[in-house]
Backbone atoms as SQL, in Angstrom:
CREATE TABLE atoms (id INTEGER PRIMARY KEY, chain TEXT, resi INTEGER, resn TEXT, atom TEXT, x REAL, y REAL, z REAL);
INSERT INTO atoms VALUES
  (1, 'A', 1, 'ARG', 'N', 14.207, -36.629, 90.320),
  (2, 'A', 1, 'ARG', 'CA', 14.239, -35.726, 91.642),
  (3, 'A', 1, 'ARG', 'C', 14.348, -34.187, 91.438),
  (4, 'A', 2, 'GLY', 'N', 13.197, -33.688, 92.203),
  (5, 'A', 2, 'GLY', 'CA', 13.452, -31.860, 91.753),
  (6, 'A', 2, 'GLY', 'C', 14.443, -31.227, 92.603),
  (7, 'A', 3, 'ALA', 'N', 14.371, -30.099, 93.058),
  (8, 'A', 3, 'ALA', 'CA', 14.854, -29.278, 93.833),
  (9, 'A', 3, 'ALA', 'C', 14.513, -29.560, 95.248),
  (10, 'A', 4, 'PRO', 'N', 15.724, -28.966, 95.843),
  (11, 'A', 4, 'PRO', 'CA', 15.237, -29.275, 97.755),
  (12, 'A', 4, 'PRO', 'C', 14.510, -28.537, 98.517),
  (13, 'A', 5, 'SER', 'N', 14.041, -29.309, 99.177),
  (14, 'A', 5, 'SER', 'CA', 12.579, -28.584, 99.774),
  (15, 'A', 5, 'SER', 'C', 13.127, -27.015, 100.421),
  (16, 'A', 6, 'PRO', 'N', 12.510, -25.813, 100.653),
  (17, 'A', 6, 'PRO', 'CA', 13.096, -24.893, 101.449),
  (18, 'A', 6, 'PRO', 'C', 12.570, -25.535, 103.117),
  (19, 'A', 7, 'ASP', 'N', 13.704, -24.679, 103.719),
  (20, 'A', 7, 'ASP', 'CA', 13.202, -24.989, 105.448),
  (21, 'A', 7, 'ASP', 'C', 12.498, -23.708, 106.081),
  (22, 'A', 8, 'VAL', 'N', 12.551, -22.368, 105.283),
  (23, 'A', 8, 'VAL', 'CA', 12.132, -21.192, 105.502),
  (24, 'A', 8, 'VAL', 'C', 11.839, -20.521, 104.185),
  (25, 'A', 9, 'VAL', 'N', 10.603, -19.461, 104.194),
  (26, 'A', 9, 'VAL', 'CA', 10.313, -18.957, 103.019),
  (27, 'A', 9, 'VAL', 'C', 9.525, -17.624, 103.096),
  (28, 'A', 10, 'LEU', 'N', 10.440, -16.471, 102.814),
  (29, 'A', 10, 'LEU', 'CA', 10.039, -15.582, 103.103),
  (30, 'A', 10, 'LEU', 'C', 9.347, -14.635, 101.814),
  (31, 'A', 11, 'VAL', 'N', 8.061, -14.055, 102.463),
  (32, 'A', 11, 'VAL', 'CA', 7.051, -13.509, 101.459),
  (33, 'A', 11, 'VAL', 'C', 7.369, -11.926, 102.263),
  (34, 'A', 12, 'SER', 'N', 7.835, -11.408, 101.526),
  (35, 'A', 12, 'SER', 'CA', 8.478, -10.172, 101.744),
  (36, 'A', 12, 'SER', 'C', 7.700, -8.919, 101.048),
  (37, 'A', 13, 'ASP', 'N', 6.935, -7.991, 101.491),
  (38, 'A', 13, 'ASP', 'CA', 6.120, -6.703, 100.837),
  (39, 'A', 13, 'ASP', 'C', 5.210, -7.381, 99.671),
  (40, 'A', 14, 'LEU', 'N', 4.784, -8.670, 99.428),
  (41, 'A', 14, 'LEU', 'CA', 4.083, -9.216, 98.423),
  (42, 'A', 14, 'LEU', 'C', 2.703, -9.355, 98.477),
  (43, 'A', 15, 'LEU', 'N', 1.981, -9.885, 99.455),
  (44, 'A', 15, 'LEU', 'CA', 0.539, -9.857, 99.780),
  (45, 'A', 15, 'LEU', 'C', -0.149, -8.870, 99.104),
  (46, 'A', 16, 'HIS', 'N', 0.290, -7.700, 99.596),
  (47, 'A', 16, 'HIS', 'CA', -0.611, -6.623, 99.340),
  (48, 'A', 16, 'HIS', 'C', -0.581, -6.150, 98.073),
  (49, 'A', 17, 'HIS', 'N', 0.163, -6.909, 96.963),
  (50, 'A', 17, 'HIS', 'CA', 0.304, -6.856, 96.039),
  (51, 'A', 17, 'HIS', 'C', -0.934, -8.011, 95.204),
  (52, 'A', 18, 'VAL', 'N', -1.303, -9.294, 95.935),
  (53, 'A', 18, 'VAL', 'CA', -1.806, -10.045, 95.426),
  (54, 'A', 18, 'VAL', 'C', -3.281, -9.872, 95.439),
  (55, 'A', 19, 'PRO', 'N', -3.780, -10.156, 94.652),
  (56, 'A', 19, 'PRO', 'CA', -5.589, -9.737, 94.497),
  (57, 'A', 19, 'PRO', 'C', -6.076, -10.829, 95.974),
  (58, 'A', 20, 'PRO', 'N', -6.849, -10.479, 96.662),
  (59, 'A', 20, 'PRO', 'CA', -7.430, -11.165, 98.075),
  (60, 'A', 20, 'PRO', 'C', -7.923, -12.120, 97.850),
  (61, 'A', 21, 'SER', 'N', -8.381, -12.623, 96.199),
  (62, 'A', 21, 'SER', 'CA', -9.157, -13.812, 95.984),
  (63, 'A', 21, 'SER', 'C', -8.153, -14.854, 95.530),
  (64, 'A', 22, 'GLU', 'N', -6.757, -14.554, 95.334),
  (65, 'A', 22, 'GLU', 'CA', -5.451, -15.464, 94.950),
  (66, 'A', 22, 'GLU', 'C', -4.348, -15.183, 96.051),
  (67, 'A', 23, 'ARG', 'N', -4.658, -14.855, 97.211),
  (68, 'A', 23, 'ARG', 'CA', -3.581, -14.979, 98.090),
  (69, 'A', 23, 'ARG', 'C', -3.572, -16.402, 98.565),
  (70, 'A', 24, 'GLU', 'N', -4.692, -17.147, 98.639),
  (71, 'A', 24, 'GLU', 'CA', -4.865, -18.746, 99.342),
  (72, 'A', 24, 'GLU', 'C', -4.001, -19.375, 98.500),
  (73, 'A', 25, 'SER', 'N', -4.430, -19.197, 97.111),
  (74, 'A', 25, 'SER', 'CA', -3.565, -20.058, 95.994),
  (75, 'A', 25, 'SER', 'C', -2.316, -19.608, 96.303),
  (76, 'A', 26, 'LEU', 'N', -1.173, -18.637, 96.438),
  (77, 'A', 26, 'LEU', 'CA', -0.172, -18.394, 96.684),
  (78, 'A', 26, 'LEU', 'C', 0.571, -18.941, 97.575),
  (79, 'A', 27, 'LEU', 'N', -0.483, -18.825, 98.791),
  (80, 'A', 27, 'LEU', 'CA', 0.335, -19.602, 99.832),
  (81, 'A', 27, 'LEU', 'C', 0.396, -21.241, 99.910),
  (82, 'A', 28, 'ARG', 'N', -0.879, -21.912, 99.094),
  (83, 'A', 28, 'ARG', 'CA', -0.769, -23.382, 98.432),
  (84, 'A', 28, 'ARG', 'C', 0.156, -23.744, 97.768),
  (85, 'A', 29, 'ASP', 'N', 0.682, -22.619, 96.825),
  (86, 'A', 29, 'ASP', 'CA', 1.691, -23.406, 95.799),
  (87, 'A', 29, 'ASP', 'C', 3.078, -23.035, 96.873),
  (88, 'A', 30, 'VAL', 'N', 3.264, -22.162, 97.785),
  (89, 'A', 30, 'VAL', 'CA', 4.378, -22.287, 98.560),
  (90, 'A', 30, 'VAL', 'C', 4.311, -24.027, 99.527),
  (91, 'A', 31, 'ARG', 'N', 3.060, -24.267, 99.871),
  (92, 'A', 31, 'ARG', 'CA', 3.098, -25.161, 100.615),
  (93, 'A', 31, 'ARG', 'C', 3.657, -26.493, 100.063),
  (94, 'A', 32, 'ALA', 'N', 3.242, -26.429, 98.545),
  (95, 'A', 32, 'ALA', 'CA', 3.494, -27.597, 97.598),
  (96, 'A', 32, 'ALA', 'C', 5.136, -27.518, 97.543),
  (97, 'A', 33, 'LEU', 'N', 5.695, -26.508, 97.305),
  (98, 'A', 33, 'LEU', 'CA', 6.964, -26.361, 97.371),
  (99, 'A', 33, 'LEU', 'C', 7.964, -27.083, 98.597),
  (100, 'A', 34, 'ALA', 'N', 7.106, -26.593, 99.879),
  (101, 'A', 34, 'ALA', 'CA', 7.993, -27.563, 100.987),
  (102, 'A', 34, 'ALA', 'C', 7.535, -28.941, 100.714),
  (103, 'A', 35, 'GLY', 'N', 6.515, -29.309, 100.107),
  (104, 'A', 35, 'GLY', 'CA', 6.341, -30.757, 100.249),
  (105, 'A', 35, 'GLY', 'C', 6.219, -31.508, 102.015),
  (106, 'A', 36, 'ASP', 'N', 6.445, -32.551, 101.933),
  (107, 'A', 36, 'ASP', 'CA', 6.248, -33.121, 103.094),
  (108, 'A', 36, 'ASP', 'C', 6.921, -32.587, 104.635),
  (109, 'A', 37, 'ARG', 'N', 8.144, -31.829, 104.090),
  (110, 'A', 37, 'ARG', 'CA', 8.974, -30.710, 105.208),
  (111, 'A', 37, 'ARG', 'C', 8.522, -30.140, 105.814),
  (112, 'A', 38, 'PRO', 'N', 9.063, -29.906, 107.358),
  (113, 'A', 38, 'PRO', 'CA', 8.225, -28.655, 108.222),
  (114, 'A', 38, 'PRO', 'C', 8.844, -27.330, 107.429),
  (115, 'A', 39, 'LEU', 'N', 8.088, -26.280, 108.055),
  (116, 'A', 39, 'LEU', 'CA', 8.597, -25.040, 106.932),
  (117, 'A', 39, 'LEU', 'C', 8.299, -24.048, 107.834),
  (118, 'A', 40, 'GLN', 'N', 9.707, -23.064, 108.214),
  (119, 'A', 40, 'GLN', 'CA', 9.146, -21.903, 108.631),
  (120, 'A', 40, 'GLN', 'C', 9.055, -20.650, 107.603),
  (121, 'A', 41, 'LEU', 'N', 7.532, -20.131, 108.242),
  (122, 'A', 41, 'LEU', 'CA', 7.137, -18.964, 107.051),
  (123, 'A', 41, 'LEU', 'C', 7.196, -17.618, 107.500),
  (124, 'A', 42, 'VAL', 'N', 8.129, -16.720, 107.039),
  (125, 'A', 42, 'VAL', 'CA', 7.919, -15.518, 107.099),
  (126, 'A', 42, 'VAL', 'C', 7.250, -14.010, 106.808),
  (127, 'A', 43, 'VAL', 'N', 6.683, -13.538, 107.164),
  (128, 'A', 43, 'VAL', 'CA', 5.543, -12.525, 106.422),
  (129, 'A', 43, 'VAL', 'C', 5.707, -11.514, 107.013),
  (130, 'A', 44, 'LYS', 'N', 6.496, -10.621, 105.930),
  (131, 'A', 44, 'LYS', 'CA', 7.002, -8.850, 105.868),
  (132, 'A', 44, 'LYS', 'C', 5.828, -8.231, 105.512),
  (133, 'A', 45, 'ASP', 'N', 5.109, -7.461, 105.969),
  (134, 'A', 45, 'ASP', 'CA', 3.776, -6.640, 104.838),
  (135, 'A', 45, 'ASP', 'C', 3.531, -5.307, 106.128),
  (136, 'A', 46, 'VAL', 'N', 2.514, -4.616, 105.300),
  (137, 'A', 46, 'VAL', 'CA', 2.275, -3.322, 106.093),
  (138, 'A', 46, 'VAL', 'C', 0.829, -3.391, 106.099),
  (139, 'A', 47, 'ALA', 'N', 0.947, -2.810, 107.104),
  (140, 'A', 47, 'ALA', 'CA', -0.371, -2.665, 107.564),
  (141, 'A', 47, 'ALA', 'C', -1.579, -1.460, 107.219),
  (142, 'A', 48, 'PRO', 'N', -2.699, -1.331, 107.419),
  (143, 'A', 48, 'PRO', 'CA', -3.461, -0.562, 106.700),
  (144, 'A', 48, 'PRO', 'C', -3.665, 0.452, 107.647),
  (145, 'A', 49, 'GLY', 'N', -3.980, 2.077, 107.384),
  (146, 'A', 49, 'GLY', 'CA', -4.033, 2.807, 108.548),
  (147, 'A', 49, 'GLY', 'C', -2.748, 4.021, 108.835),
  (148, 'A', 50, 'GLY', 'N', -3.108, 4.990, 108.753),
  (149, 'A', 50, 'GLY', 'CA', -2.191, 6.337, 108.894),
  (150, 'A', 50, 'GLY', 'C', -1.323, 6.652, 107.552),
  (151, 'A', 51, 'LEU', 'N', -0.802, 7.727, 107.698),
  (152, 'A', 51, 'LEU', 'CA', -0.267, 8.560, 106.509),
  (153, 'A', 51, 'LEU', 'C', 1.004, 7.322, 106.004),
  (154, 'A', 52, 'ARG', 'N', 1.586, 7.092, 106.787),
  (155, 'A', 52, 'ARG', 'CA', 3.079, 6.184, 105.680),
  (156, 'A', 52, 'ARG', 'C', 1.840, 4.953, 104.760),
  (157, 'A', 53, 'ALA', 'N', 1.239, 4.272, 105.541),
  (158, 'A', 53, 'ALA', 'CA', 0.185, 3.229, 104.791),
  (159, 'A', 53, 'ALA', 'C', -0.167, 3.868, 103.576),
  (160, 'A', 54, 'ARG', 'N', -1.150, 5.184, 103.746),
  (161, 'A', 54, 'ARG', 'CA', -1.619, 5.315, 102.749),
  (162, 'A', 54, 'ARG', 'C', -0.910, 5.987, 101.679),
  (163, 'A', 55, 'LEU', 'N', 0.166, 6.858, 101.964),
  (164, 'A', 55, 'LEU', 'CA', 1.469, 7.150, 101.034),
  (165, 'A', 55, 'LEU', 'C', 1.851, 6.375, 100.261),
  (166, 'A', 56, 'GLY', 'N', 2.094, 4.812, 100.826),
  (167, 'A', 56, 'GLY', 'CA', 2.664, 3.787, 100.068),
  (168, 'A', 56, 'GLY', 'C', 1.674, 3.273, 98.886),
  (169, 'A', 57, 'VAL', 'N', 0.569, 3.116, 99.468),
  (170, 'A', 57, 'VAL', 'CA', -0.530, 2.586, 98.527),
  (171, 'A', 57, 'VAL', 'C', -0.766, 3.346, 97.454),
  (172, 'A', 58, 'LEU', 'N', -1.013, 4.786, 97.573),
  (173, 'A', 58, 'LEU', 'CA', -0.786, 5.664, 96.537),
  (174, 'A', 58, 'LEU', 'C', 0.574, 5.583, 95.717),
  (175, 'A', 59, 'ALA', 'N', 1.724, 5.392, 95.938),
  (176, 'A', 59, 'ALA', 'CA', 2.992, 5.065, 95.559),
  (177, 'A', 59, 'ALA', 'C', 2.526, 4.012, 94.700),
  (178, 'A', 60, 'ASP', 'N', 1.960, 2.905, 95.263),
  (179, 'A', 60, 'ASP', 'CA', 2.185, 1.887, 94.504),
  (180, 'A', 60, 'ASP', 'C', 0.963, 2.156, 92.932),
  (181, 'A', 61, 'ARG', 'N', -0.066, 2.380, 93.405),
  (182, 'A', 61, 'ARG', 'CA', -1.122, 2.631, 92.629),
  (183, 'A', 61, 'ARG', 'C', -0.586, 3.895, 91.264),
  (184, 'A', 62, 'TYR', 'N', -0.147, 4.932, 91.773),
  (185, 'A', 62, 'TYR', 'CA', 0.471, 5.654, 90.821),
  (186, 'A', 62, 'TYR', 'C', 1.721, 5.860, 90.064),
  (187, 'A', 63, 'VAL', 'N', 2.815, 5.269, 91.186),
  (188, 'A', 63, 'VAL', 'CA', 3.929, 5.236, 90.767),
  (189, 'A', 63, 'VAL', 'C', 4.527, 3.993, 89.865),
  (190, 'A', 64, 'SER', 'N', 4.363, 2.888, 90.737),
  (191, 'A', 64, 'SER', 'CA', 4.240, 1.468, 89.949),
  (192, 'A', 64, 'SER', 'C', 3.382, 0.895, 89.271),
  (193, 'A', 65, 'GLY', 'N', 2.327, 1.281, 89.338),
  (194, 'A', 65, 'GLY', 'CA', 1.100, 1.198, 88.132),
  (195, 'A', 65, 'GLY', 'C', 0.199, 0.054, 88.857),
  (196, 'A', 66, 'ASP', 'N', 0.611, -0.577, 90.609),
  (197, 'A', 66, 'ASP', 'CA', -0.497, -1.346, 90.389),
  (198, 'A', 66, 'ASP', 'C', -1.760, -1.224, 91.589),
  (199, 'A', 67, 'ARG', 'N', -2.965, -0.756, 89.906),
  (200, 'A', 67, 'ARG', 'CA', -4.011, -0.161, 91.043),
  (201, 'A', 67, 'ARG', 'C', -5.087, -1.413, 91.910),
  (202, 'A', 68, 'GLY', 'N', -4.408, -2.454, 91.717),
  (203, 'A', 68, 'GLY', 'CA', -5.205, -3.328, 92.629),
  (204, 'A', 68, 'GLY', 'C', -4.698, -3.658, 93.817),
  (205, 'A', 69, 'VAL', 'N', -3.548, -2.793, 94.364),
  (206, 'A', 69, 'VAL', 'CA', -2.835, -3.133, 95.971),
  (207, 'A', 69, 'VAL', 'C', -4.149, -2.538, 96.855),
  (208, 'A', 70, 'GLU', 'N', -4.025, -3.953, 97.742),
  (209, 'A', 70, 'GLU', 'CA', -4.769, -3.494, 98.931),
  (210, 'A', 70, 'GLU', 'C', -4.008, -4.234, 100.080),
  (211, 'A', 71, 'LEU', 'N', -4.075, -3.173, 101.293),
  (212, 'A', 71, 'LEU', 'CA', -2.987, -3.866, 102.519),
  (213, 'A', 71, 'LEU', 'C', -4.016, -4.830, 103.599),
  (214, 'A', 72, 'LEU', 'N', -3.463, -5.533, 103.809),
  (215, 'A', 72, 'LEU', 'CA', -3.951, -6.289, 105.000),
  (216, 'A', 72, 'LEU', 'C', -3.211, -6.208, 106.262),
  (217, 'A', 73, 'THR', 'N', -3.989, -6.599, 107.523),
  (218, 'A', 73, 'THR', 'CA', -3.902, -6.405, 108.718),
  (219, 'A', 73, 'THR', 'C', -2.880, -7.720, 109.413),
  (220, 'A', 74, 'PRO', 'N', -2.415, -7.592, 110.356),
  (221, 'A', 74, 'PRO', 'CA', -1.772, -8.578, 110.700),
  (222, 'A', 74, 'PRO', 'C', -2.168, -9.661, 111.031),
  (223, 'A', 75, 'ASP', 'N', -3.826, -9.440, 111.379),
  (224, 'A', 75, 'ASP', 'CA', -4.655, -10.600, 112.025),
  (225, 'A', 75, 'ASP', 'C', -5.023, -11.138, 110.928),
  (226, 'A', 76, 'ALA', 'N', -5.506, -10.189, 109.472),
  (227, 'A', 76, 'ALA', 'CA', -5.634, -10.883, 107.979),
  (228, 'A', 76, 'ALA', 'C', -4.867, -11.970, 107.756),
  (229, 'A', 77, 'ALA', 'N', -3.326, -11.505, 107.637),
  (230, 'A', 77, 'ALA', 'CA', -2.291, -12.281, 107.275),
  (231, 'A', 77, 'ALA', 'C', -2.129, -13.560, 108.054),
  (232, 'A', 78, 'CYS', 'N', -2.522, -13.437, 109.441),
  (233, 'A', 78, 'CYS', 'CA', -2.574, -14.759, 110.372),
  (234, 'A', 78, 'CYS', 'C', -3.893, -15.803, 109.948),
  (235, 'A', 79, 'GLU', 'N', -4.380, -14.996, 109.504),
  (236, 'A', 79, 'GLU', 'CA', -6.079, -16.040, 109.427),
  (237, 'A', 79, 'GLU', 'C', -5.757, -16.186, 107.946),
  (238, 'A', 80, 'LEU', 'N', -5.351, -15.956, 107.166),
  (239, 'A', 80, 'LEU', 'CA', -4.828, -16.547, 105.796),
  (240, 'A', 80, 'LEU', 'C', -3.782, -17.313, 105.899),
  (241, 'A', 81, 'VAL', 'N', -2.948, -17.254, 106.421),
  (242, 'A', 81, 'VAL', 'CA', -1.775, -18.245, 106.689),
  (243, 'A', 81, 'VAL', 'C', -2.559, -19.692, 107.484),
  (244, 'A', 82, 'ARG', 'N', -2.963, -19.189, 108.568),
  (245, 'A', 82, 'ARG', 'CA', -3.878, -20.748, 109.047),
  (246, 'A', 82, 'ARG', 'C', -4.806, -21.481, 108.229),
  (247, 'A', 83, 'ARG', 'N', -5.284, -21.176, 106.825),
  (248, 'A', 83, 'ARG', 'CA', -6.079, -21.615, 106.213),
  (249, 'A', 83, 'ARG', 'C', -5.489, -22.580, 105.421),
  (250, 'A', 84, 'VAL', 'N', -3.880, -22.179, 105.125),
  (251, 'A', 84, 'VAL', 'CA', -3.414, -22.868, 104.475),
  (252, 'A', 84, 'VAL', 'C', -2.002, -23.448, 105.222),
  (253, 'A', 85, 'PHE', 'N', -1.733, -23.345, 106.391),
  (254, 'A', 85, 'PHE', 'CA', -1.018, -23.880, 106.999),
  (255, 'A', 85, 'PHE', 'C', -1.531, -24.206, 108.597),
  (256, 'A', 86, 'PRO', 'N', -2.250, -24.585, 109.050),
  (257, 'A', 86, 'PRO', 'CA', -2.883, -24.667, 110.043),
  (258, 'A', 86, 'PRO', 'C', -2.063, -25.475, 111.450),
  (259, 'A', 87, 'GLU', 'N', -1.038, -26.187, 110.999),
  (260, 'A', 87, 'GLU', 'CA', -0.201, -26.617, 112.027),
  (261, 'A', 87, 'GLU', 'C', 1.015, -25.060, 112.267),
  (262, 'A', 88, 'LEU', 'N', 0.978, -24.247, 111.987),
  (263, 'A', 88, 'LEU', 'CA', 2.142, -23.266, 112.221),
  (264, 'A', 88, 'LEU', 'C', 1.358, -22.456, 113.190),
  (265, 'A', 89, 'GLN', 'N', 1.861, -22.025, 114.268),
  (266, 'A', 89, 'GLN', 'CA', 1.640, -21.006, 115.100),
  (267, 'A', 89, 'GLN', 'C', 2.511, -19.357, 114.773),
  (268, 'A', 90, 'PRO', 'N', 1.894, -18.495, 114.897),
  (269, 'A', 90, 'PRO', 'CA', 2.002, -17.237, 114.840),
  (270, 'A', 90, 'PRO', 'C', 2.928, -16.791, 115.618),
  (271, 'A', 91, 'THR', 'N', 3.951, -15.562, 115.389),
  (272, 'A', 91, 'THR', 'CA', 4.508, -15.050, 116.085),
  (273, 'A', 91, 'THR', 'C', 4.946, -13.731, 115.466),
  (274, 'A', 92, 'ALA', 'N', 4.719, -12.601, 116.298),
  (275, 'A', 92, 'ALA', 'CA', 5.165, -11.062, 116.093),
  (276, 'A', 92, 'ALA', 'C', 6.018, -11.022, 116.565),
  (277, 'A', 93, 'THR', 'N', 6.719, -10.697, 115.256),
  (278, 'A', 93, 'THR', 'CA', 8.163, -9.722, 115.633),
  (279, 'A', 93, 'THR', 'C', 7.856, -8.204, 116.210),
  (280, 'A', 94, 'PRO', 'N', 8.829, -7.631, 116.840),
  (281, 'A', 94, 'PRO', 'CA', 8.187, -6.123, 117.776),
  (282, 'A', 94, 'PRO', 'C', 8.691, -4.847, 116.167),
  (283, 'A', 95, 'LEU', 'N', 8.777, -5.440, 115.106),
  (284, 'A', 95, 'LEU', 'CA', 8.575, -4.710, 113.719),
  (285, 'A', 95, 'LEU', 'C', 7.434, -3.470, 113.780),
  (286, 'A', 96, 'LEU', 'N', 6.229, -3.673, 114.358),
  (287, 'A', 96, 'LEU', 'CA', 5.423, -3.020, 113.964),
  (288, 'A', 96, 'LEU', 'C', 5.439, -1.766, 115.050),
  (289, 'A', 97, 'GLU', 'N', 5.671, -2.171, 115.955),
  (290, 'A', 97, 'GLU', 'CA', 5.871, -1.038, 117.111),
  (291, 'A', 97, 'GLU', 'C', 7.307, -0.255, 116.803),
  (292, 'A', 98, 'ARG', 'N', 8.261, -0.573, 116.173),
  (293, 'A', 98, 'ARG', 'CA', 9.660, 0.095, 115.793),
  (294, 'A', 98, 'ARG', 'C', 9.463, 0.544, 114.546),
  (295, 'A', 99, 'ASP', 'N', 8.696, 0.379, 113.777),
  (296, 'A', 99, 'ASP', 'CA', 8.523, 0.756, 112.499),
  (297, 'A', 99, 'ASP', 'C', 7.101, 0.755, 111.600),
  (298, 'A', 100, 'ALA', 'N', 6.207, 1.190, 112.120),
  (299, 'A', 100, 'ALA', 'CA', 4.727, 0.689, 112.003),
  (300, 'A', 100, 'ALA', 'C', 4.504, 1.863, 110.456),
  (301, 'A', 101, 'PRO', 'N', 3.805, 1.638, 109.412),
  (302, 'A', 101, 'PRO', 'CA', 3.101, 0.358, 109.828),
  (303, 'A', 101, 'PRO', 'C', 3.620, -0.630, 108.990),
  (304, 'A', 102, 'ASN', 'N', 4.764, -0.972, 108.705),
  (305, 'A', 102, 'ASN', 'CA', 5.464, -2.587, 108.798),
  (306, 'A', 102, 'ASN', 'C', 5.284, -3.701, 109.977),
  (307, 'A', 103, 'TYR', 'N', 5.028, -4.648, 109.611),
  (308, 'A', 103, 'TYR', 'CA', 5.300, -5.680, 110.226),
  (309, 'A', 103, 'TYR', 'C', 5.583, -7.312, 109.709),
  (310, 'A', 104, 'CYS', 'N', 5.919, -7.906, 110.831),
  (311, 'A', 104, 'CYS', 'CA', 6.781, -9.029, 110.312),
  (312, 'A', 104, 'CYS', 'C', 5.935, -9.942, 111.250),
  (313, 'A', 105, 'LEU', 'N', 5.480, -11.065, 110.799),
  (314, 'A', 105, 'LEU', 'CA', 5.202, -12.559, 111.566),
  (315, 'A', 105, 'LEU', 'C', 5.750, -14.017, 110.762),
  (316, 'A', 106, 'VAL', 'N', 6.326, -14.363, 112.061),
  (317, 'A', 106, 'VAL', 'CA', 6.881, -15.601, 112.136),
  (318, 'A', 106, 'VAL', 'C', 5.908, -16.930, 112.059),
  (319, 'A', 107, 'PHE', 'N', 5.537, -17.876, 110.918),
  (320, 'A', 107, 'PHE', 'CA', 4.692, -18.980, 111.481),
  (321, 'A', 107, 'PHE', 'C', 5.864, -20.430, 111.519),
  (322, 'A', 108, 'ALA', 'N', 5.794, -21.054, 112.492),
  (323, 'A', 108, 'ALA', 'CA', 6.438, -22.062, 112.778),
  (324, 'A', 108, 'ALA', 'C', 5.456, -23.107, 113.441),
  (325, 'A', 109, 'ALA', 'N', 6.247, -24.362, 113.350),
  (326, 'A', 109, 'ALA', 'CA', 5.543, -25.564, 113.948),
  (327, 'A', 109, 'ALA', 'C', 5.567, -25.249, 115.745),
  (328, 'A', 110, 'PRO', 'N', 4.816, -25.600, 116.319),
  (329, 'A', 110, 'PRO', 'CA', 5.212, -25.077, 118.044),
  (330, 'A', 110, 'PRO', 'C', 6.068, -26.007, 118.537),
  (331, 'A', 111, 'SER', 'N', 6.537, -27.028, 117.806),
  (332, 'A', 111, 'SER', 'CA', 7.697, -27.386, 118.487),
  (333, 'A', 111, 'SER', 'C', 8.947, -26.675, 118.561),
  (334, 'A', 112, 'GLY', 'N', 8.873, -25.471, 117.857),
  (335, 'A', 112, 'GLY', 'CA', 9.587, -24.702, 117.805),
  (336, 'A', 112, 'GLY', 'C', 10.459, -24.103, 116.205),
  (337, 'A', 113, 'ARG', 'N', 11.852, -23.955, 116.347),
  (338, 'A', 113, 'ARG', 'CA', 12.256, -23.236, 114.997),
  (339, 'A', 113, 'ARG', 'C', 12.250, -24.341, 114.049),
  (340, 'A', 114, 'VAL', 'N', 12.859, -24.523, 112.656),
  (341, 'A', 114, 'VAL', 'CA', 13.105, -25.081, 111.488),
  (342, 'A', 114, 'VAL', 'C', 14.704, -24.978, 111.835),
  (343, 'A', 115, 'GLU', 'N', 15.601, -26.012, 112.077),
  (344, 'A', 115, 'GLU', 'CA', 16.547, -26.017, 112.394),
  (345, 'A', 115, 'GLU', 'C', 17.443, -26.443, 110.873);
């Protein structure tokens, strides 16, 4: 018997470090981890555009050495998650308005939050 399946998975400031061609595979691994249980997925990342986002990309590339960093918009993140978790509905939090370019999306089954 394996480890218990999670109720919630947080993917924080990670997707922009994963090559676009591998992002769907990463989420498929998350789906496999959850098994048949309902899952709530929280995606926090950075939207492209603006000085803060550009400075963050430059820091990732030239300070941390991640030359492949590529930001994705909240819409692109929703599309990505929908391909792997079509049953989950996205809800945006107010983070983008409060602290742009940061955003946070919560994906849950239409019945509501995982308890």
